[in-house]
N, C-alpha and C positions, 0 to 999 in steps of 0.2 A: 448524628449528622455532622457534628463538628469534626469528629475523628475522620469521617469520610473525606471531607473537604481538605483537611490537613494532609492526609495521605495523597490526595489528588494533586495538591499544590506541590508536594515533594516530588511526585512523579513527573510533573511538568518541568520542574527545575532540573531533575535528573536527565530528562530528555534534552534540555538546552545544553547541559554540560557534555552529554554524549555527542551532540551535534558539533560542538566546538572541538572536541577531541578528534572526531572523524575528519573534520575540515582541515585542521592543522597537522594532523599526523598523516593524512592522505591514505589511511588504512582502507583497503578494499576487502570486503567480505569474500572469502576464498571459495566462491562457487561460480558456475557459468564460465565466462571468458577469463575470470580471475582465479580459476581453480589452481590450487597447489596442494602438496601433500604435507605441509608443515603443521597443519592444524589437527593432526591425529586421525583417529578412526573416522571413516566416512561411510555413507550409505548411498544407495541408488538415488539419483537426482530426482526422479519422478516421485518416488515414495517419500523422499525428504520434503518436497514441496507439499505433498498431501498432509503430512503430520504437522508441518509448520503452521498451516493455515486453518486446520480443522478446529482448534479451540474457539476461534472467533465465530465460526459458523454455529457452534453449539451453545457456547456459554451466554452470549448476550441475549439471544431470544429466550433461552431457558429462564434466565433471571427475570426478564420482563414478564413472562407468562406466570411465574409464581409470585410476582409483585402485587402491589396494591392497586395499580393502575387498571382501568377498564380497557379492554381491547376494542376500542372503537375504530372507526374507519381510518382515522389519522394515525393512530398507533400501529395498526396493521400495515399501513402504507410504509411507515418508517421501518418496520420489521422486514417488509418485502424488499425494500432497497438494500438493507444490510445483507439479507440472505441471498439476494440476486447477485451481489458482488462476491460474497464468500463461498457460495455454492460453486460458482464458476472458478474461483481462485483455488479452492481446495479439492474439488472433485473432477472438474473438467479440464482446466488449464494444465495441471501437472502431467496429464496423460496425453496431451496434445504436443508436448515438447519433444522435439527431435534431438534428444541428447543421449543417445545410446552410448553407454560406457562412461558417461559423466557421473561424478560422485559429488556429494556435498558433505562436509564435515559434520559429525554428530553434534559438536558444540554449537554450530550455527543452527541446526534443526532445533536443539533444545532451547537456545536463546530465543529464537523466533516463536517457539511454542509458548514459552513463558510470557513473552511480549504480547502475543495475541490473547492469552489467558487474562492478563492484567487489564489490557484495554477493553476486552469484552466485558469484564466484570465492572469496570468503572462506568462505561456507557450504559450497560444494562441496569445497574443498580440505580443510577440517577433517574433513568427513564421509568423504571418499574416501581421504585419506592419513594422517590422524592418529587418528581416533576408534577404528577397529577395529570388529569385530563384537561390540559390547558391549550391543546392544539386546535387550530381552525385554519381556514383558508386565508391566512394573513399574508401580507406581502413577503415576509421572510420565508414562510413555508413554500409559497409558489416559486419565488426566486431561487431558493435553495434547491428545490426539486429540478428546476431547469438547469442550474449549474451542475448538479449531480449527473444529470443525463448527458450533458455535454462532455463532462469529464469521463464518464463511462464510455461514450462513443470514441473519444480520442484514445483511451486506454485499450479498448478491445480492437479497434481497427489497426492500431500500431502493433499490438501483439500479433495480430493475424499476419501483418506484413513480415515481421521478424520470423515467425514460424514458417511462412512460405519460403523465405530465403534459405532457412535451414533444410527445407524439404528439397530444394533444388541443388544444394551443394553441401558437402560435408564440412566445408570451411566457412569462416565468417566472411561476409561481404558488406559493402557499404549500402545501407538501406536508403532508398530514395522514394520520393513521392509523398503526398499527404503532408503531415506535420513534420516529417523527416526533412523537409525542405528548410525548416527553420531551426530544429533542435536535434541533437543526437539521441535523446531519450524521450520521445513524445509519450511513450507508454507510461513512464514515471510521471511526467507532467500531467497526463490525464488522471492518474490516480490521486495526485495532490489536489487537483481541481474537484474530483469526486468528493473527497472527504471535507473539503472546504464547503461544498454545497450541503453536505450532511450536517455540518456544524451550523450553517445558516438555518436549516430546517428546525433543528432541535433548540438552537439558541440557548445552550447551557454550557457549563464549564467542562463537563466530561467529553462532549463532542468536540469542543474547541481543543481540548488536550489531545484527542486522537488525531485531529487535523494537523496540529503542530508536530506530533510524533511522526506522522506520515512524512511531513516535510523534513524533519530532522533526519530520518533514515534515508529518504530517497534523493535528496539534493546531493549529499556527498557521494552516493553511488552513481548518480548521473554524471558528476564531475569526473569520477574515476573512469566511467565508460567513455566519456568524451576524450579524455587523455589517451585512453587505450586505442581508440580509433585513430587519433592523430599520430600515435607512435607506430601503428601497424599499417597505415595506408598513406603513402606519400601524396596521393591525389585527393585526400579527404577535403571536402569543401571548407575553405578557410572562414567563410562568413556564417557558418552554422554554429549556433550556441549549444550549450550543454543541455539545459532543461527548460528555461523560460525564454520564449521567443523574443529576440531583439535585446535581451538583457544580459543573461549569462548562462 
């Protein structure tokens, strides 16, 4: 157990350093609107997304199922929330994208594959082998579930808006309405909120680590998206923030 928490602590520290690097270097992962050919071999964008997200869908539930924990209603609910997100993210979402001809570098696919493998392992192992059946309808469980649901709604509704814009035009447009009134990337904001809610439910270090890593990855990407919009649309709303409403 000591080794597990030492590795998890290192993983959290590595995430913080990654976040600082992405913020100060302003490096944008080269896919989607930031696509370029400098990162080597690429694969189809839709299948790239599928393979990137698949490990999280499979690894975390598998570890919990073979673990020591009893699969009571609370644990099953936690697994349901995880699978609800990742089944959509790995199986449904990639093939809804209107990105014909778009490519994603293999190095990005591999990095995200490993990232989801590691996070799925950490969350699954602590839940399946360490936590025990300690869950109940406690305030943090209820509040966390509500926060998760709110985040998922923001994430999905914002994704749907972006996909509909791509359906109507082959080029990028300024998204409007909903949370886009306040931020450039409400889909990313919603995902950050989702995993914050998940961390509140589990109330353990691995779930907190995953929530932090989500923010470490998505905040820099949101800032890059926000700058891209401002660079490419002279009429982009000046009062719109990047990811957190009214903040930045």
